[in-house]
MARSE-166928 format. One record per residue: x, z, y of N, C-alpha, C in turn. Coordinates in steps of 0.1 Angstrom, whole numbers, plus 2048, in hexadecimal, padded with zeros to 3 digits. Example, Ala and Ser with C-alpha at 12.3 -4.5 7.8 and 13.67 -1.06 7.14 Angstrom:
BEGIN
88484E7C787B84E7D388484E7DF/8808477EA8898477F588184F800/
//
This chain:
BEGIN
C30BAAF5FC35BB8F5EC41BBAF66/C42BC6F6BC4FBCAF72C53BD8F6E/C60BDBF6FC65BE8F6CC63BF1F78/C60BFEF75C5FC08F80C6CC0AF88/C77C09F81C84C0AF87C8CBFDF84/C97BFBF89C9FBEFF86CA0BEDF76/C9FBE0F72C9EBDDF64CAABE3F5D/CA8BEAF52CB4BF0F4BCBCBE6F43/CC8BE9F41CD1BE0F39CCFBE2F2A/CCABEEF27CC8BF1F18CBCBE9F13/CBDBE6F06CB2BDFEFFCA8BEAEFB/C9BBE7EFDC90BF1EFBC86BEDEF0/C81BF8EEAC76BF6EE1C6ABFEEE7/C5FBFDEE0C53C03EE6C53C12EE9/C5AC19EE1C5BC28EE3C63C2BEF0/C6BC21EF4C74C23F00C6DC22F0D/C61C1DF0DC5AC19F1AC4DC1FF1B/C48C1FF27C3AC24F2AC34C1CF36/C27C1CF37C21C15F42C1CC1FF4D/C1EC1BF59C1AC24F65C0CC20F69/C03C2AF6BBF6C26F70BF6C21F7E/BEDC18F81BECC11F8EBDEC13F93/BDCC10FA0BCFC10FA6BC6C05F9F/BBAC09F9BBB2C00F92BA4BFFF97/B9EBF3F97B90BF1F9AB88BEEF8D/B8FBEFF81B88BEDF75B81BFAF71/B74BFAF71B6CC06F70B6BC0BF61/B6BC02F58B68C05F4AB71BFDF41/B74C03F35B7BBFCF2BB74BEFF26/B67BF0F27B5FBE5F23B5FBD9F2D/B65BDBF38B66BD1F42B73BC9F40/B7BBCDF36B88BC6F32B85BBBF28/B8ABAFF2BB89BA4F22B96BA2F1A/B95BA4F0DBA1BA3F05BA4B96EFE/B9DB8CF03B9FB7EEFDBADB79F00/BB3B73EF5BC0B6DEF7BBFB60EFE/BCAB5BF04BCAB4EF0BBD4B45F05/BD7B47EF8BE2B3FEF2BDCB34EE9/BCFB32EE9BC9B27EE1BC6B2AED3/BC9B37ECFBC6B3BEC1BB7B3DEBF/BB0B40EC9BA1B42EC8B9EB51EC6/BA8B5AEC6BA5B68EC3B9FB6EED0/B95B77ECEB8FB7EED9B95B8CEDA/B9DB90ED1BA6B9CED3BB4B98ECF/BBEB9EED5BCCB9AED4BD2B9FEC7/BCCB9EEBCBD1BA4EAFBD2B99EA5/BDDB97E9EBE0B8EE93BE4B96E87/BDEB94E7CBE2B9AE70BEEB92E69/BF9B99E67C05B92E62C03B8BE55/C0AB80E53C09B78E47C11B7FE3C/C0DB8BE38C13B93E2DC09B93E21/C0FB91E16C06B91E0ABFFB9EE08/C05BA9E0BBFFBB6E0ABF5BBAE14/BF3BB1E1EBEABB4E29BDFBA9E2B/BE3B9DE2BBDAB92E30BD3B8BE24/BC7B90E21BBEB8AE17BB1B86E1D/BA8B82E14B9BB7DE19B92B88E20/B93B94E1AB8BB9EE21B90BA2E2E/B9DBA2E2FBA4BA5E3CBA0B9AE46/BA1B8EE42B9FB82E4BB91B82E50/B87B85E47B79B85E4BB76B90E55/B7BB9CE52B78BA8E5AB7EBA7E68/B8BBA3E69B92BA2E75B8DB97E7E/B8AB8BE78B84B80E80B77B84E86/B6FB8BE7EB61B90E83B63B98E90/B6EB9FE91B71BA8E9DB7ABA1EA7/B7DB94EA5B84B8CEAFB92B8AEAD/B98B8FEA2BA6B8DE9FBA9B81E96/BB5B7FE92BB9B74E89BC2B79E7E/BBFB75E72BC7B78E66BCEB6BE62/BDBB6CE5EBE3B61E5ABE5B62E4B/BE0B59E43BE2B59E34BF1B57E31/BF7B5FE28C05B5DE25C09B50E20/C16B4CE22C1BB3FE1EC1DB3EE0F/C1EB49E07C21B48DF9C14B48DF1/C08B46DF7BFCB44DF0BFAB36DED/BF7B32DE0BF5B24DDDBEBB1DDE5/BEDB11DE8BE4B09DF1BD5B09DEC/BD2B08DDFBC4B08DDBBBEB16DDE/BC6B20DDDBC0B2EDE0BBEB2FDEF/BC7B2ADF7BC6B2AE06BB9B22E0A/BB7B17E04BABB0FE07B9FB16E03/B9FB1DDF8B93B25DF4B90B31DFD/B9BB38E01B9AB43E0AB95B3FE18/B9BB34E1DB96B2FE2AB88B2BE2A/B84B24E20B76B20E1EB6CB2CE1D/B71B36E16B69B42E14B67B4AE21/B72B4BE29B71B53E35B68B4BE3F/B68B3EE3FB60B36E49B52B36E45/B4EB3BE39B40B3CE36B3BB4AE38/B43B53E3EB3EB61E40B35B62E4C/B2DB6CE4CB24B6EE57B2CB74E63/B27B71E6FB2EB75E7BB2BB84E7F/B20B89E7AB1CB97E7EB1DBA0E72/B16B9DE67B15BA6E5BB20BA4E52/B24BAFE4BB2FBAFE42B2BBA9E34/B34BA4E2DB32B9FE1FB2EBABE16/B24BAAE0FB1FBB5E06B27BB5DF9/B29BC1DF3B2DBC2DE5B20BC3DDD/B1FBBBDD3B12BBADCBB14BBCDBC/B0BBC3DB6B0ABC4DA8AFBBC4DA3/AF9BC2D97AEBBC2D92AE7BD0D8E/ADABD1D8CAD4BDFD88ADABE4D7B/ADFBDBD72AE4BE0D65AF3BE1D65/AF9BDED70B08BE1D71B0ABF0D71/B16BF4D6EB19C03D6CB1FC09D79/B1EC16D78B24C1FD83B33C1BD84/B3AC19D78B48C16D78B4AC09D80/B41BFFD7EB43BF2D85B42BF5D94/B39BFDD98B37C00DA7B43C08DAC/B48C11DA5B54C19DAAB60C10DAB/B61C05DA3B6CBFCDA4B6BBF3DB1/B5FBF1DB5B5CBE8DC1B5CBEFDCE/B58BFCDCEB56C03DDBB62C03DE4/B6EC05DDFB79C05DE8B7DBF7DEF/B76BEDDEBB79BDFDF0B73BDDDFD/B6ABE5E02B64BE3E0FB63BF1E16/B65BF0E23B65BFDE2BB56C02E2C/B4CBF9E2AB3EBFEE2CB3AC07E20/B42C07E15B40C12E0BB33C11E03/B2DC05E01B21C04DFAB21BF8DF1/B1ABF9DE6B17BEDDDDB08BEBDDE/B04BDEDE1AF6BDBDE1AF2BD6DD3/AE8BDCDCEAE3BD9DC1AD8BCDDC3/ADBBC2DBDAD2BB6DBFACCBB2DB2/AC0BACDB3AB9BA5DA9AB3B99DAE/AB6B8DDA8AB2B80DADAB7B7EDBC/AC4B83DBFACAB82DCCAC3B8ADD7/ABAB93DD3AB3B9BDDDAB7BAADDB/AB9BB1DE5ABDBBFDE4AB2BC8DDF/AB5BD0DD5AACBD9DCFAB0BE8DD0/ABDBEADD4AC2BF7DD5AD0BF7DDB/AD5C03DDFAE2C06DE4AE9C11DDC/AF6C0FDD9AFEC19DD2B0AC1CDDB/B0CC29DDEB18C2DDE5B20C36DDB/B2CC3ADE0B34C43DD8B2DC50DD5/B26C55DDFB1EC62DDDB14C61DD2/B0EC55DD0B05C53DC5B0CC53DB7/B18C50DB7B20C4FDAAB26C5CDA6/B27C66DB0B2DC73DACB26C7ADA1/B2DC7ED97B27C85D8CB1FC7CD82/B1EC6FD85B16C66D7CB20C61D71/B1AC5ED66B22C58D5BB26C4AD5F/B33C47D5CB38C3AD61B31C2ED5A/B2AC31D4FB23C26D48B14C26D4B/B10C2FD54B02C2FD58AFFC22D60/AF3C1DD5FAF0C11D66AEBC14D74/AEEC0BD7DAECC0DD8BADDC10D8F/AD4C0AD88AC6C0DD8BAC2C1BD8A/ACAC23D82AC7C31D81ACEC3AD8B/AD7C35D93ADDC3DD9EADCC37DAC/AD7C2BDADAD6C25DBAACBC2BDC2/ACCC29DCFAC1C2CDD8AB8C1FDD9/AACC20DD3AA4C14DD2A9DC10DDF/A98C04DE0A90BFFDEBA97C02DF9/AA3BFDDFBAAAC01E07AA4BFAE13/AA6C01E1FAA3BFAE2BAAABEDE2D/AA3BE2E30AAABD5E32AA7BD1E40/AB0BC9E45AAFBC3E52AAFBB4E52/AA7BAEE5AAA7B9FE5AAB4B99E60/AB8B8EE5CAC5B88E60AC5B86E6F/ABAB82E75ABBB7FE84AB9B8BE8D/AB8B97E87AB6BA3E8EAC1BA6E98/ABEBAAEA4AC8BAEEAEACFBBBEA9/ADDBBBEA9AE4BC7EA4ADFBD4EAA/ADCBD4EB7AD7BE0EBDACABE5EB7/AC1BDCEB4AB5BE0EADAB8BE4E9F/AC1BDDE98AC5BE1E8BACBBF0E8A/AD3BF3E94AD8C01E95ACDC0BE97/AC3C07E9FAB8C10EA2AB0C12E95/AAEC08E8DAA6C09E81AADC12E77/ABAC10E76AC2C18E6DAC2C27E71/AC3C29E7EAC3C36E84AB6C3DE81/AABC36E83A9EC3CE80A9CC3FE72/AA1C37E69AA0C39E5BAAAC42E55/AB4C46E5DABFC4EE59AC7C47E4E/ACAC3BE50AD2C33E47ADFC2EE4F/AEAC2FE48AF7C2AE4EAF9C1CE4B/AF2C16E41AF5C08E3DAE7C02E39/AE6BF5E3BADABEEE37ADDBE0E33/AD8BDBE27AD9BCDE24AD2BC4E2E/AD8BB9E31AD2BAFE3AACEBA4E31/AC1B9FE34ABBB95E2BAB7B89E33/AB6B7EE2CAB1B71E32AA2B72E31/A9BB67E36A8DB67E37A87B68E29/A8EB63E1EA88B63E11A8CB70E0A/A92B7AE11A96B87E0CAA2B87E04/AA9B7BE03AB6B7BDFCAC1B82E05/ACBB88DFEAD5B90E05ADEB87E0D/AE1B8BE1AAEAB84E23AF7B8CE24/AF6B99E25B01BA2E27AFDBB0E2A/B05BB8E30B02BC6E33B05BC8E41/AFEBD1E47B01BD6E55B01BE5E55/B0CBEBE5BB0CBF9E5DB09BFCE6B/B07C09E6EB04C0DE7BB11C0AE84/B1CC0EE7FB29C0BE86B2BBFCE88/B28BF4E7EB29BE6E7FB20BE0E8A/B14BE6E8BB0BBE1E95B11BE4EA3/B17BF0EA5B1DBF4EB1B28BEAEB4/B31BE8EAAB3DBDFEACB39BD1EB0/B2DBCCEABB29BBEEAEB26BBDEBC/B23BC7EC4B20BC7ED2B2DBC9EDB/B38BCCED4B44BCEEDBB4EBC3ED9/B4FBBEECDB58BB3ECAB51BA6EC9/B59B9BECCB54B8DECAB5CB87EBE/B55B81EB5B5CB7BEAAB66B70EAE/B70B6EEA7B79B62EAAB74B57EA2/B6EB4DEA8B68B42EA1B6EB34EA5/B6DB2BE9CB71B1DE9FB66B15EA6/B69B08EA8B5FB00EAFB52AFFEA8/B52B01E9BB45B01E94B3FB0EE93/B44B19E9AB3EB26E99B41B2EE8D/B4CB2AE86B50B31E79B5CB3AE7C/B5EB44E74B69B4DE77B76B46E76/B80B4AE7EB8DB44E7EB96B4BE74/BA0B43E6FBAAB48E66BB7B3FE67/BC3B45E67BCFB3EE68BD6B3DE5A/BE0B34E59BE7B33E4CBF6B31E50/BFFB37E47C0DB36E49C13B2CE3F/C1EB26E43C27B1EE3BC35B20E3E/C3EB1EE35C4CB1FE37C53B13E3D/C60B13E3FC67B08E45C6EB00E3B/C6BB02E2EC71AFAE23C68AF0E1D/C6DAE6E16C65ADDE0FC5DAD3E17/C52ACEE12C4AAC5E1AC41ACCE24/C47AD0E2FC40AD8E39C34AD0E3F/C37AC3E42C2CABCE48C20ABAE3F/C23AB8E32C19AB6E28C10AC3E26/C17ACEE26C10ADBE24C08ADEE31/C0EADBE3DC07ADEE49BFAAD5E4A/BFBAC9E46BEFAC0E46BE4AC5E3C/BE9ACAE30BDFAD0E27BD9ADCE2C/BE0AE5E33BDAAF1E38BD0AEEE43/BD3AE4E4CBCAAE0E56BBDADAE4F/BBFAD2E45BB4ACDE3EBABAD8E37/BB2AE3E33BABAEEE2DBA2AF6E37/BA5AF4E44B9DAFAE4EBA5B05E56/BB2B06E54BB9B10E5CBB9B0EE6B/BB6B18E72BB5B17E81BC2B18E88/BCCB1EE82BD9B20E88BE3B1EE7D/BEEB17E7FBF9B16E76C05B1FE7B/C0AB26E71C16B2FE74C21B2BE6C/C2CB25E72C38B22E6BC41B2EE6C/C44B34E60C49B42E60C56B42E57/C60B48E5DC6CB4BE56C73B57E5E/C7BB5FE56C81B6AE5DC8AB67E68/C92B5CE67C9BB57E71C95B4AE76/C8DB4BE80C86B3FE85C8FB36E8E/C9AB3BE93CA2B33E9CCADB2CE94/CA9B22E8CCB2B1BE84CADB0CE83/CB6B03E80CB3AF5E80CA8AF2E76/CA7AF8E6BC9CAF5E61C8FAF8E67/C8DB02E6FC80B05E76C7DAFBE80/C87AF7E88C85AEDE92C81AE0E8C/C87ADCE81C84ACFE7AC75AD0E75/C72ADCE6FC64ADEE6AC5AADDE75/C5DAE3E80C54AE3E8CC51AD4E90/C5CACDE91C5BABFE96C52AB7E8C/C54ABAE7FC4CAB3E75C3DAB6E76/C3AAC3E79C2CAC7E7AC27AC1E87/C2EAC2E92C29ABCE9FC27AADE9E/C2EAA6E96C2CA98E94C1EA95E8E/C18A9FE87C0BA9DE82C00A9DE8D/C04AA2E99BFBAA4EA4BF0AADEA0/BF3AB9E9CBE8AC2E97BDFAC6EA2/BD2AC8E9FBC9ACCEA9BC7ADBEA9/BD0AE2EA2BD0AF1EA2BDDAF6EA8/BDDB02EADBEAB08EB3BF4B09EA8/C01B07EABC0CB09EA2C15B14EA7/C16B1EE9EC1EB2AEA1C2BB29E99/C36B2DE9EC43B2DE97C4BB39E9A/C53B3EE90C5CB49E93C63B4DE86/C6BB58E86C6CB61E91C79B60E99/C78B63EA6C84B63EAFC83B70EB7/C8EB72EBEC8FB7EEC7C96B7BED4/C99B6EED7CA1B6AEE2C9AB60EEA/C9DB5FEF7C98B54F00C9CB46EFA/CA8B45EF6CADB38EF0CA5B34EE4/CA3B3EEDBC9BB3BECFC8CB37ED3/C87B3EEDCC79B3AEE1C78B2CEE6/C82B29EEFC82B1CEF5C84B11EEB/C8DB13EE1C8FB08ED7C83B06ECF/C7CB10ECBC70B0EEC3C64B08ECB/C63B0CED7C59B06EDFC5CAF7EE2/C68AF4EE5C6CAE6EE7C6AADEEDA/C6BAE4ECEC69ADDEC2C5BADBEBE/C52AE1EC6C43ADFEC3C3BAEBEC1/C40AF7EC2C38B03EC0C2FB05ECC/C23B0AECAC1AB0EED5C1CB1DED8/C1FB24ECDC21B33ECEC2DB36EC6/C35B3FECBC41B44EC3C3FB52EBF/C43B55EB3C42B63EADC4FB6AEB0/C4EB76EB6C5AB7DEBAC5BB8AEB2/C67B8CEACC6AB98EA5C73B96E99/C7FB9DE99C88B9DE8EC8BBABE8B/C86BB0E80C8ABBEE7BC81BC9E7F/C76BC8E88C6FBD4E8BC65BD9E81/C62BD1E77C57BD4E6EC59BE0E65/C4FBE7E61C50BF3E59C56BF0E4B/C54BE4E46C59BE0E39C66BD8E3A/C6BBD6E46C77BCEE47C84BD6E48/C8EBD1E41C9BBD8E41CA6BCFE47/CA2BC4E4ECACBBAE53CB6BC1E5C/CB2BCAE65CBCBCFE6ECC6BD8E67/CC1BE0E5DCCABE9E56CD3BE1E4D/CCEBD5E48CD6BCDE3FCE0BC5E46/CDCBBFE52CE4BB5E59CE9BB9E66/CE3BC3E6DCE6BC6E7BCDFBBCE84/CD7BB3E7FCD1BA8E88CC3BACE8C/CC0BA9E98CB2BACE9DCB3BAFEAC/CA8BB5EB1CA8BB9EBFC9DBC2EC1/C9EBCDEC9C93BD6ECCC87BCEED1/C7CBD1ECCC70BC8ECDC6BBC7EDC/C6ABD1EE4C65BCFEF1C6DBC6EF9/C7BBC7EF9C83BBEF00C82BB0EFB/C81BAEEEDC80BA1EE7C73B9AEEC/C68BA1EECC5BB9CEF1C5CB98F00/C62BA1F08C62B9FF16C6AB92F19/C76B90F13C7FB85F15C78B78F10/C73B78F04C6DB6CEFEC61B68F05/C59B71F09C4CB6EF11C4FB68F1E/C5AB6DF25C5DB67F32C61B58F30/C68B55F26C6CB47F23C60B3FF20/C57B44F17C4BB3CF13C42B3AF1F/C41B44F28C39B42F34C3EB37F3D/C4BB35F3EC51B2AF46C4DB1DF41/C4BB1CF33C47B0FF2DC38B0EF2B/C30B17F30C22B17F2EC1DB1AF20/C25B22F18C22B25F0BC21B34F09/C21B39EFCC1EB47EFAC26B4CEEE/C26B5AEEDC2DB60EE2C24B6AEDC/C26B6DECFC20B78EC8C2AB82EC5/C27B8FEC7C31B9AEC4C2EB9EEB6/C38B9CEADC37B9EE9FC3EBAAE9A/C37BB5E98C3DBC1E91C41BCCE9B/C43BD8E96C48BE3E9DC3DBEBEA4/C30BE8EA2C26BF0EA8C21BFAE9E/C20C07EA3C1CC12E9BC10C1AEA2/C0EC17EAEC04C1EEB6BFDC14EBF/BF1C17EC4BEAC0EECDBF2C0BEDA/BFAC15EDEC02C14EEAC0CC08EE8/C12C06EDCC1BBFCED9C15BEEEDB/C09BEDED7C01BE0ED9C00BDDEE8/BFBBE7EEFBF9BE6EFEC07BE2F05/C11BE8F01C1EBE5F07C23BD7F03/C21BD3EF7C25BC5EF3C1DBBBEFC/C10BBDEFEC08BB4F06C0DBB5F15/C10BC1F1AC16BC2F27C23BBBF29/C2BBBAF1EC37BB3F1EC36BA4F1E/C29B9FF1BC27B91F1CC22B8AF0F/C21B92F04C1BB8CEF8C0DB89EFA/C08B7EEF4BFAB7AEF5BF2B81EE9/BFAB85EDFBF3B8CED4BFEB94ECD/BFAB9DEC5C03BA6EBDC00BA4EAE/C0BBA2EA6C0ABA0E98C0CBAEE91/C02BB1E89C03BBEE82C03BBCE73/C0CBC3E6CC0DBC2E5EC0ABCFE56/C15BD7E55C14BE3E4CC09BEDE51/C07BEDE5EBFDBF6E64BEFBF3E5D/BEDBE6E5BBE0BE2E55BE0BE2E46/BECBE4E40BEDBE4E31BE6BF0E2B/BE6BFBE33BDFC07E2EBD1C08E33/BC9BFDE30BBBBFDE33BB3BF8E26/BA6BFBE27B9EBF6E1BB9DBE7E1A/BA0BE0E25B9EBD1E24BABBCAE1F/BB6BD1E1FBC2BCAE1ABC1BC7E0B/BC8BBDE06BC6BB8DF9BC9BC1DED/BD2BCBDEFBD6BD3DE4BCCBDCDDF/BCEBE1DD3BC6BEBDCCBC8BF9DD3/BBDC01DD3BBEC0EDD9BC3C18DCE/BCDC20DD2BD3C2ADC9BD1C38DCF/BD2C42DC7BD1C50DCBBDEC57DC8/BE4C5CDD2BF1C64DD0BEEC71DCA/BF9C78DC6BF7C85DBFBF1C8FDC8/BF2C8EDD5BECC97DDFBDEC93DE3/BD9C89DDCBCBC85DDFBC9C7ADEA/BD4C77DF1BD3C6DDFBBD2C5FDF5/BCAC56DFBBC9C48DF7BD3C3FDFE/BD8C36DF6BE2C2DDFCBE2C1FDF5/BE8C16DFCBEAC08DF6BF9C05DF7/BFDBFDDEEC0BBF9DEEC0EBEDDF7/C19BEEDFEC1CBE3E07C2BBDFE05/C2EBD3E09C3CBCEE07C3FBC4E11/C4CBC3E14C51BB9E1EC52BABE19/C51BA1E21C50B93E1DC5EB8EE1A/C68B95E1CC76B91E17C7BB9AE0C/C72BA2E07C76BACDFCC77BA5DEF/C7CBACDE5C7EBA6DD8C70BA2DD2/C66BAADD5C58BA8DD0C53B9BDD6/C55B99DE3C4FB8DDE9C57B81DE5/C65B82DE4C6DB77DE0C69B73DD2/C67B7CDC9C62B79DBBC55B71DBC/C4CB74DC4C40B6DDC5C42B5FDCA/C4BB5DDD4C4DB50DDAC55B47DD1/C5DB4CDC8C66B44DC0C61B44DB1/C55B47DAFC50B48DA1C50B3AD9A/C50B2FDA1C51B22D9BC5FB1DD98/C69B25D9CC77B21D9AC7CB26D8C/C87B21D88C8DB26D7BC92B34D7D/C94B3AD71C98B49D71CA5B4BD78/CAFB42D77CBCB43D7DCBBB43D8D/CB3B3AD92CB2B39DA0CAAB45DA6/CA0B4AD9EC99B56DA3CA2B62DA3/CAAB63D99CB3B6ED98CBEB6EDA4/CC3B62DA7CCCB60DB2CC6B65DBF/CBAB60DC2CB4B63DCFCB0B72DD0/CADB78DC4CA9B86DC4CB5B8FDC9/CC1B8ADC8CCCB92DCCCCDB94DDB/CC5B8CDE3CC7B8CDF1CBAB8FDF9/CB2B97DF3CA5B9BDFACA8BA5E05/C9FBA5E0FC9FBAFE19C91BB3E1B/C8FBC0E1BC81BC5E1DC7EBCFE11/C74BD7E14C70BE1E0AC66BDBE00/C68BDCDF3C60BD6DE9C53BDEDE6/C53BEBDE9C47BF3DE6C47BFFDEF/C3DC00DF7C3CC0BE00C2DC0FE00/C2BC1CE01C1DC21E01C18C22E10/C0DC1BE12C06C1BE1FBFAC23E1D/BFAC30E22BEFC39E20BE3C35E2A/BD7C36E24BCCC34E2DBC9C40E36/BC6C3EE42BC3C49E4BBB4C4DE48/BB2C59E44BA4C5DE40B9AC5BE4B/B9FC5CE58B96C5AE63B94C4BE67/B9EC43E62B9DC34E65BA1C2CE59/B99C2DE4EB9DC26E42B9BC17E42/B93C12E4BB90C03E4CB98BFDE57/B9BBF0E56BA2BE9E61B9ABE9E6E/B8CBE9E6DB84BE9E79B86BF7E80/B88C01E79B8BC0EE7FB98C0DE87/BA2C07E82BAFC05E89BADBFCE95/BA5BF1E93BA3BE8E9EB9CBF0EAA/B92BF9EA6B8CC01EB1B96C09EB9/B9FC0FEB1BA9C17EB8BB3C0FEC0/BB7C04EBBBC1BFBEC2BBBBF5ECE/BAFBF0ECDBA9BE9ED9BA4BF3EE3/BA0BFFEDFB9DC09EE9BAAC0DEF1/BB5C0EEEABC2C11EF1BC6C06EFB/BC4BFAEF6BC8BEEEFFBBEBEDF0B/BB2BEFF08BA8BEFF13BABBFAF1E/BAEC06F19BB1C11F22BBEC0DF2A/BC8C08F23BD5C04F2ABD2BFAF35/BC9BF1F32BC5BE7F3DBBFBEEF49/BB6BF7F46BAFBFEF51BB9C06F59/BC3C0DF53BCEC14F5ABD6C0BF62/BD8BFEF5EBE0BF5F65BD8BEDF70/BCBBEFF70BC2BE8F79BC0BD9F74/BC0BD7F67BBFBC9F62BB2BC7F5A/BACBBCF5DB9FBB9F56BA1BAFF4B/BADBA9F4ABB1B9FF40BBFBA2F3B/BC3B9CF30BD0B9EF2BBDAB97F34/BD7B8CF3BBE0B86F44BE2B8FF50/BD8B96F55BDAB9FF60BE2BABF5B/BE1BAFF4FBE9BBAF4ABF8BB7F4A/BFBBABF46C09BA6F46C0EBA6F55/C05BA1F5EC09BA0F6CC0BBADF73/C02BB7F70C01BC3F78C09BCFF72/C0CBCEF65C12BDAF5EC1FBDEF65/C21BEBF67C2DBF0F6CC33BFAF61/C3FBF7F5CC44BFDF50C51C05F54/C52C11F4FC5EC19F51C65C1CF44/C71C20F45C79C24F39C7AC33F38/C78C38F2CC78C46F2AC81C4BF1F/C84C58F1FC8DC5EF15C85C60F08/C8CC64EFEC85C67EF1C7CC74EF4/C81C7DEFCC78C88EFFC6CC84F07/C6DC7AF10C61C76F17C57C70F0E/C5CC68F04C52C63EFAC4CC6EEF2/C54C77EEEC4FC82EE6C45C8BEED/C47C8CEFBC3DC94F03C2FC8EF02/C2EC80F01C21C7AF01C1AC7AEF3/C21C80EE9C1BC80EDCC12C8CEDA/C06C8BED6BFDC96ED4C02C9EEC8/BFECABEC8C02CB4EBDBF9CB2EB1/BFACA6EACBF1CA2EA1BF8C99E97/BF8C9DE8AC01C96E81BFDC87E7F/BF1C83E82BEDC75E81BF4C6CE8A/BFAC71E95C01C69E9EC10C6BE9D/
//
């Protein structure tokens, strides 16, 4: 990347910069390869942050199927992490996991399950075979205690497991169905395929391990028996280890990294967070393969307002990525992205992937319950990982006095409403928007890969009015 004019002395964030179009021979967005080169195995440069309100099993499954990576939070007990990792690795690479109930389950049971998946359907099964489909429309006006066999659409169109997605789309289109159960040779249920899912399966490539199973990462802190926990996470099947603390440029993190590197792990090791070249170099020298960059840009983070510490994210990524490149390593840009343009600019600055947290908290796949505000809008609650709520979760095993002492020093918002976008309620909808923006940015820069984007991007600095000029007159942006 180079600046359009001499490099500015001011520190910059994403709103401060823009990319200049260049002569391009890339004819189509579909000619752009978004595969990362940092060893994480992701086929799109998106990582779901290790936040309790964001990164759960549904998120991990869905994002990995579309090529990204989800990092399980560090405050999840090891047995639960082991179970989640095992569950994700058993998921199908094309079809989504079905929500299932029996014919004698109630409408109330179905309504409780429907918000758990973006495909919006419950498959009614008998002897593990689909006998009907129930959607929210089927439940409207029905008694909550009515049994599903009385409201379901019986004898649904089913698709064989080995069917090509393009043919599956054609069959659903011909039958005027938006969703179809997918069945094995013995007619037992495998999952569900939607028309949109069929389309996506021809655009995205799943992020898979050497055994062809979906990838998932796991986080751990820099305290306690770091090497022991790292070994346990690797044994559980984690494909990436993320050593995570708010202030990554400290001796405790360096010691933790050395302890993990001594295990000679066969998976990439990520560490952070830092915002300086010095911090990046120290973590890479200590054994990190990837450094996580960002202090204070997150939507749930109050660090900069509390302490004055941090750095505008674009400059931080640019500086840290340059240092990592010298050492043959990589950085992830963590936080501060609110639009697809921000993701493209982070990649142009040298990040190999972008970590997204709160933006994904307001989706159907995030772990929280779905709530309805007074104005009818749906939302989920999100919270920062240094907030009182997160600290309480992490210190639940300590005595009351120690928990009370640590609660005095939290940073971050403990409860914030993340409203679902009615047009993009699922994380896959957001991935479509983000990757479309990144692909287009690559074509404007004349880049067919992310490495070429970093090499060819020309970036200028703009005023606040310049940024505002580029915003459409639409409240969603």
